[in-house]
ROGUFI-485236 format. One line per 10 residues: number of its first residue (from 1); their letters; for each residue z negated, y negated, x negated of N, C-alpha, C. Coordinates in steps of 0.1 Angstrom, whole numbers, plus 5000, padded with zeros to 4 digits. Layout:
REM ROGUFI-485236
NUM	a	Z,Y,X,Z,Y,X,Z,Y,X | ... $
***
This chain:
REM ROGUFI-485236
1	mrqivldtet	5000,5012,4992,5000,5000,5000,5000,4988,4991 | 5009,4978,4994,5010,4966,4987,5003,4955,4994 | 4993,4948,4987,4986,4937,4993,4987,4925,4984 | 4988,4913,4989,4988,4900,4982,4975,4892,4986 | 4967,4890,4976,4955,4881,4978,4959,4867,4975 | 4956,4858,4984,4962,4845,4984,4951,4834,4985 | 4953,4823,4978,4945,4811,4980,4953,4798,4978 | 4949,4788,4984,4955,4775,4982,4945,4764,4980 | 4949,4753,4974,4942,4741,4973,4950,4730,4980 | 4944,4720,4986,4951,4710,4994,4945,4696,4992 $
11	tglsaeagdr	4953,4687,4997,4949,4672,4995,4937,4669,5005 | 4935,4677,5015,4924,4674,5024,4922,4686,5034 | 4916,4684,5045,4912,4695,5054,4921,4697,5066 | 4931,4688,5068,4939,4688,5080,4954,4688,5078 | 4960,4699,5080,4975,4700,5079,4981,4691,5090 | 4975,4692,5102,4980,4684,5113,4980,4669,5110 | 4970,4664,5102,4969,4650,5099,4978,4646,5087 | 4985,4656,5082,4995,4653,5071,4990,4657,5057 | 4979,4664,5056,4975,4669,5043,4984,4680,5039 | 4986,4682,5025,4995,4691,5020,4989,4701,5010 $
21	iieigcvelv	4996,4711,5007,4992,4721,4996,4995,4715,4983 | 4986,4716,4973,4988,4711,4960,4988,4723,4949 | 4983,4734,4954,4983,4746,4945,4983,4759,4953 | 4991,4768,4949,4991,4781,4956,4990,4792,4945 | 4981,4802,4948,4979,4813,4938,4978,4826,4945 | 4985,4836,4940,4986,4849,4946,4985,4860,4935 | 4977,4870,4938,4977,4882,4929,4981,4894,4937 | 4987,4904,4931,4992,4916,4937,4982,4928,4935 | 4980,4935,4946,4973,4948,4946,4982,4958,4951 | 4982,4970,4944,4990,4981,4949,4980,4993,4949 $
31	nrkltgqhfh	4978,4999,4961,4968,5009,4962,4954,5005,4957 | 4951,4992,4961,4938,4986,4958,4935,4984,4943 | 4946,4983,4935,4944,4980,4921,4953,4968,4917 | 4947,4959,4909,4955,4948,4904,4966,4953,4895 | 4978,4947,4898,4990,4951,4890,4993,4942,4878 | 4986,4930,4878,4990,4920,4868,5001,4911,4872 | 5007,4914,4884,5017,4905,4889,5011,4894,4897 | 5015,4881,4895,5010,4870,4903,5020,4860,4905 | 5017,4851,4915,5026,4839,4918,5017,4827,4918 | 5020,4817,4910,5012,4805,4909,5020,4793,4906 $
41	yylnperesh	5017,4782,4914,5024,4769,4912,5014,4758,4916 | 5015,4747,4908,5009,4735,4912,5021,4727,4919 | 5018,4719,4930,5028,4713,4938,5026,4698,4939 | 5037,4691,4940,5036,4677,4943,5036,4675,4958 | 5025,4670,4963,5023,4669,4978,5029,4656,4984 | 5034,4648,4975,5040,4635,4979,5030,4626,4987 | 5017,4628,4984,5006,4620,4989,4994,4622,4980 | 4984,4613,4981,4973,4615,4973,4962,4624,4979 | 4954,4630,4971,4943,4638,4976,4931,4629,4981 | 4924,4633,4991,4912,4626,4995,4902,4627,4984 $
51	edalkvhgis	4893,4618,4984,4883,4617,4974,4874,4630,4974 | 4870,4634,4986,4862,4646,4987,4869,4659,4982 | 4882,4659,4985,4890,4671,4980,4891,4671,4965 | 4892,4659,4959,4892,4658,4944,4880,4664,4938 | 4868,4661,4945,4856,4666,4940,4855,4682,4940 | 4863,4688,4949,4863,4702,4950,4872,4709,4940 | 4884,4704,4939,4894,4711,4930,4896,4704,4917 | 4894,4691,4916,4895,4684,4904,4909,4682,4899 | 4919,4684,4908,4933,4683,4904,4938,4668,4907 | 4940,4661,4896,4943,4646,4898,4957,4644,4904 $
61	neflldkpkf	4959,4633,4911,4971,4629,4916,4982,4627,4906 | 4978,4622,4894,4987,4620,4883,4993,4633,4878 | 4984,4643,4877,4988,4656,4872,4999,4662,4880 | 4999,4659,4893,5009,4666,4902,5022,4659,4904 | 5023,4647,4898,5035,4639,4900,5048,4646,4895 | 5048,4654,4884,5060,4660,4880,5061,4675,4884 | 5053,4679,4893,5053,4693,4897,5063,4695,4909 | 5068,4707,4911,5078,4709,4921,5072,4707,4935 | 5081,4703,4945,5077,4702,4959,5077,4716,4965 | 5069,4718,4976,5068,4731,4982,5082,4737,4985 $
71	qeisqafltf	5091,4729,4990,5104,4734,4995,5112,4740,4983 | 5109,4736,4971,5116,4741,4959,5111,4755,4955 | 5099,4758,4959,5094,4772,4955,5092,4781,4968 | 5096,4776,4979,5093,4783,4992,5100,4797,4992 | 5113,4797,4988,5120,4810,4988,5114,4820,4978 | 5110,4816,4966,5104,4824,4957,5090,4830,4962 | 5083,4821,4969,5070,4825,4975,5072,4836,4985 | 5082,4834,4994,5085,4843,5005,5090,4857,4999 | 5097,4856,4989,5102,4868,4982,5090,4876,4976 | 5080,4869,4971,5069,4876,4964,5060,4882,4975 $
81	iqgaelvihn	5058,4876,4986,5049,4882,4996,5056,4891,5006 | 5069,4892,5006,5076,4898,5017,5071,4912,5020 | 5068,4915,5032,5064,4928,5037,5050,4932,5033 | 5043,4924,5026,5029,4928,5021,5019,4925,5031 | 5007,4931,5030,4995,4926,5037,4988,4915,5029 | 4986,4904,5036,4979,4893,5029,4964,4894,5031 | 4957,4891,5020,4942,4891,5021,4938,4876,5017 | 4932,4869,5027,4928,4855,5026,4914,4853,5030 | 4907,4845,5023,4893,4841,5028,4894,4829,5036 | 4889,4830,5049,4891,4819,5059,4906,4817,5061 $
91	aafdvgfldk	4912,4827,5066,4927,4828,5067,4933,4816,5076 | 4926,4813,5086,4931,4802,5095,4934,4789,5088 | 4926,4786,5078,4928,4774,5070,4941,4774,5062 | 4942,4785,5054,4954,4786,5045,4967,4788,5053 | 4966,4797,5064,4978,4799,5072,4982,4787,5079 | 4973,4778,5084,4977,4766,5090,4985,4757,5081 | 4981,4756,5069,4988,4748,5059,5001,4754,5055 | 5002,4767,5053,5014,4774,5049,5024,4773,5060 | 5020,4775,5073,5029,4774,5084,5035,4760,5085 | 5027,4750,5083,5032,4736,5083,5043,4734,5072 $
101	eltscghepl	5040,4739,5060,5049,4738,5049,5062,4746,5051 | 5061,4758,5056,5072,4767,5058,5081,4761,5069 | 5076,4758,5080,5084,4753,5091,5091,4740,5088 | 5085,4732,5080,5091,4719,5075,5103,4721,5066 | 5103,4733,5060,5115,4737,5051,5125,4745,5059 | 5123,4748,5072,5132,4755,5080,5130,4770,5080 | 5118,4775,5075,5115,4789,5075,5106,4792,5087 | 5106,4805,5090,5097,4810,5101,5083,4810,5096 | 5073,4810,5106,5059,4811,5102,5055,4822,5093 | 5044,4821,5087,5040,4831,5077,5039,4845,5082 $
111	knhvsqildt	5034,4847,5094,5032,4861,5100,5045,4868,5101 | 5056,4861,5102,5069,4868,5104,5075,4873,5090 | 5068,4871,5079,5072,4875,5066,5064,4886,5060 | 5052,4889,5067,5043,4899,5061,5039,4909,5072 | 5033,4920,5067,5029,4931,5076,5017,4928,5084 | 5007,4920,5078,4995,4918,5084,4988,4907,5076 | 4979,4900,5082,4970,4890,5075,4956,4894,5078 | 4949,4896,5067,4935,4901,5067,4926,4890,5063 | 4916,4886,5071,4907,4875,5068,4893,4881,5063 | 4891,4879,5050,4879,4885,5044,4866,4877,5049 $
121	lamakevypg	4867,4865,5053,4856,4858,5059,4851,4865,5071 | 4861,4868,5080,4857,4875,5093,4851,4889,5089 | 4857,4896,5080,4851,4909,5075,4837,4907,5071 | 4835,4897,5062,4821,4895,5056,4811,4892,5067 | 4815,4884,5077,4806,4881,5088,4801,4893,5096 | 4810,4903,5097,4807,4915,5103,4798,4924,5095 | 4801,4925,5082,4793,4933,5073,4780,4927,5070 | 4779,4914,5068,4767,4907,5064,4764,4896,5074 | 4761,4900,5087,4758,4889,5097,4746,4881,5094 | 4747,4868,5097,4736,4859,5094,4734,4854,5080 $
131	krnsldslcd	4743,4859,5071,4742,4855,5057,4753,4845,5053 | 4751,4839,5042,4761,4830,5037,4773,4839,5032 | 4785,4836,5036,4796,4844,5032,4808,4836,5025 | 4804,4825,5018,4814,4818,5010,4818,4828,4999 | 4829,4824,4992,4834,4832,4981,4823,4833,4970 | 4816,4822,4967,4806,4823,4957,4794,4832,4961 | 4790,4831,4974,4780,4839,4979,4783,4854,4978 | 4796,4857,4981,4800,4871,4981,4801,4876,4966 | 4805,4868,4957,4805,4871,4943,4791,4875,4939 | 4782,4867,4942,4768,4869,4938,4763,4882,4944 $
141	rlgvnnsart	4766,4884,4957,4760,4896,4964,4767,4909,4959 | 4779,4908,4955,4787,4920,4952,4788,4922,4937 | 4782,4914,4929,4782,4915,4915,4795,4912,4908 | 4803,4903,4914,4816,4898,4908,4813,4886,4900 | 4817,4886,4887,4814,4875,4878,4823,4863,4881 | 4816,4852,4886,4823,4840,4889,4819,4828,4880 | 4814,4831,4868,4809,4821,4859,4820,4811,4855 | 4832,4815,4856,4843,4805,4852,4847,4796,4863 | 4841,4797,4874,4845,4789,4886,4836,4777,4887 | 4839,4767,4879,4831,4754,4880,4838,4745,4891 $
151	lhgalldael	4851,4746,4893,4858,4740,4903,4867,4750,4910 | 4871,4747,4923,4880,4756,4930,4894,4755,4923 | 4900,4767,4922,4914,4768,4917,4920,4780,4924 | 4933,4778,4929,4939,4788,4937,4941,4801,4930 | 4945,4801,4918,4948,4814,4911,4934,4821,4908 | 4925,4814,4902,4912,4819,4899,4905,4825,4912 | 4906,4817,4922,4899,4821,4935,4906,4833,4941 | 4919,4835,4939,4926,4847,4944,4922,4859,4936 | 4920,4857,4923,4916,4868,4914,4901,4872,4918 | 4893,4862,4920,4879,4866,4924,4879,4872,4938 $
161	ladvyiamtr	4887,4867,4947,4887,4873,4960,4892,4888,4960 | 4901,4891,4951,4906,4904,4950,4895,4914,4946 | 4887,4909,4936,4875,4917,4932,4865,4919,4943 | 4863,4908,4951,4853,4908,4962,4858,4917,4973 | 4871,4917,4976,4877,4925,4986,4875,4940,4983 | 4878,4943,4970,4877,4957,4966,4863,4962,4966 | 4853,4953,4962,4839,4957,4962,4834,4958,4977 | 4839,4949,4986,4834,4949,4999,4839,4961,5007 | 4850,4966,5003,4856,4977,5011,4856,4990,5002 | 4846,4990,4993,4845,5002,4984,4843,5015,4993 $
171	gqnallihet	4848,5026,4987,4847,5038,4994,4857,5042,5004 | 4866,5032,5008,4876,5035,5018,4886,5045,5013 | 4888,5046,5000,4898,5056,4994,4890,5067,4987 | 4877,5068,4989,4869,5077,4981,4871,5092,4987 | 4875,5093,4999,4877,5106,5005,4890,5112,5002 | 4899,5105,4995,4912,5111,4991,4910,5120,4979 | 4916,5132,4980,4914,5141,4969,4927,5141,4961 | 4927,5138,4948,4938,5138,4940,4938,5150,4930 | 4950,5155,4927,4951,5166,4917,4948,5160,4904 | 4940,5167,4896,4937,5162,4882,4949,5163,4874 $
181	etldhlgnsl	4953,5152,4867,4965,5152,4858,4962,5148,4844 | 4970,5152,4835,4970,5147,4821,4984,5145,4817 | 4986,5139,4805,4999,5136,4800,5003,5144,4788 | 5015,5149,4787,5019,5155,4774,5023,5145,4764 | 5028,5149,4752,5031,5140,4741,5043,5130,4745 | 5050,5133,4755,5061,5125,4759,5057,5115,4771 | 5045,5117,4775,5040,5108,4786,5043,5114,4800 | 5048,5127,4800,5050,5133,4813,5037,5138,4819 | 5036,5138,4832,5024,5142,4839,5024,5157,4840 | 5012,5163,4836,5009,5177,4837,4998,5180,4846 $
191	kmdlsgfslp	5000,5189,4855,4989,5193,4864,4980,5203,4858 | 4967,5201,4860,4957,5211,4854,4951,5220,4865 | 4950,5233,4862,4945,5242,4871,4930,5243,4869 | 4922,5238,4878,4907,5238,4877,4900,5249,4885 | 4909,5258,4890,4903,5268,4899,4893,5278,4892 | 4894,5279,4879,4885,5288,4872,4872,5282,4868 | 4870,5269,4871,4858,5262,4867,4847,5265,4878 | 4835,5267,4873,4824,5268,4882,4816,5255,4882 | 4816,5248,4893,4809,5235,4893,4795,5236,4898 | 4786,5229,4891,4772,5229,4895,4770,5221,4908 $
201	vvvpsedeiq	4760,5225,4916,4756,5218,4928,4745,5208,4924 | 4747,5195,4926,4737,5185,4923,4731,5180,4936 | 4718,5181,4938,4712,5177,4950,4708,5162,4949 | 4712,5153,4958,4709,5139,4956,4695,5136,4958 | 4690,5125,4952,4676,5121,4954,4675,5113,4967 | 4663,5110,4971,4661,5102,4983,4667,5089,4982 | 4666,5082,4970,4672,5069,4968,4688,5070,4969 | 4693,5080,4964,4708,5082,4964,4713,5084,4979 | 4705,5092,4986,4708,5094,5000,4708,5081,5008 | 4698,5073,5005,4697,5060,5012,4709,5050,5008 $
211	mheqmlqdid	4712,5050,4995,4724,5042,4991,4737,5047,4997 | 4738,5060,4998,4750,5066,5005,4751,5062,5019 | 4739,5063,5026,4739,5059,5040,4743,5044,5042 | 4738,5036,5033,4741,5021,5034,4756,5019,5032 | 4762,5027,5023,4776,5026,5020,4784,5030,5033 | 4780,5041,5039,4787,5045,5051,4786,5035,5062 | 4774,5028,5063,4773,5018,5074,4782,5006,5071 | 4783,5002,5058,4792,4991,5054,4807,4994,5057 | 4811,5007,5054,4825,5011,5057,4827,5011,5072 | 4817,5016,5079,4819,5017,5094,4820,5003,5100 $
221	kvshgktlwr	4813,4993,5095,4814,4979,5100,4828,4974,5097 | 4833,4975,5084,4846,4970,5080,4857,4976,5089 | 4856,4989,5092,4866,4996,5100,4865,4995,5115 | 4855,4986,5119,4853,4984,5133,4849,4997,5141 | 4841,5005,5134,4836,5017,5140,4846,5029,5142 | 4857,5028,5134,4867,5038,5135,4866,5050,5125 | 4855,5050,5118,4853,5061,5109,4850,5074,5117 | 4853,5086,5111,4852,5098,5119,4841,5108,5114 | 4836,5105,5102,4827,5116,5096,4814,5118,5104 | 4809,5108,5111,4797,5110,5119,4799,5118,5132 $
231	svav	4812,5118,5136,4815,5125,5149,4821,5139,5147 | 4825,5142,5135,4832,5155,5132,4821,5164,5126 | 4820,5176,5133,4810,5186,5128,4816,5192,5115 | 4807,5194,5105,4811,5200,5093,4807,5215,5093 $
***
């Protein structure tokens, strides 16, 4: 499965009032693993950032003067995200700005270019109700190192969000059983027959059982109660 984790920085808080995107950052996940592929641009918004926005992202108006306009990178952006599932924190905010930019360039809205849009803020509110669920709060809670985040930045925040998303949805692929493989001297995959091995049975401690139960509860919340293991007899 291909996912694109996306973040933007803007001149202010209202696309409807004329605020524009000044930075867009995306990182690619394939089967929940970072591939190293990313899409990142600073953009000339053709207007100045609000003072409060400058305090958040620190990207000066002068720095953006020689940067491309959104319409110049719009097709490259759509090509990068095409058909993927988007992962965005507080998706309504970024999607509102992107839809405004895309339609002004003659493109269809964002949802028509991707398979799905996943809002990690909505997910976090379900998993951690009543708690702070900002990106920084989730980094602290899930053990994601955000020490480099002194100011908001679209690419850095997309990278952090990718780590947060993987940590928050941990265990979703843990029930998949893969054949053990190794490589020969040419790099070709070789399957190993482990049928002759006798594996020891390790009994979990009480603490491990409690940690496992908490993980199951977290997965159940993220999947909206669609997990099956509690209802299927073993």
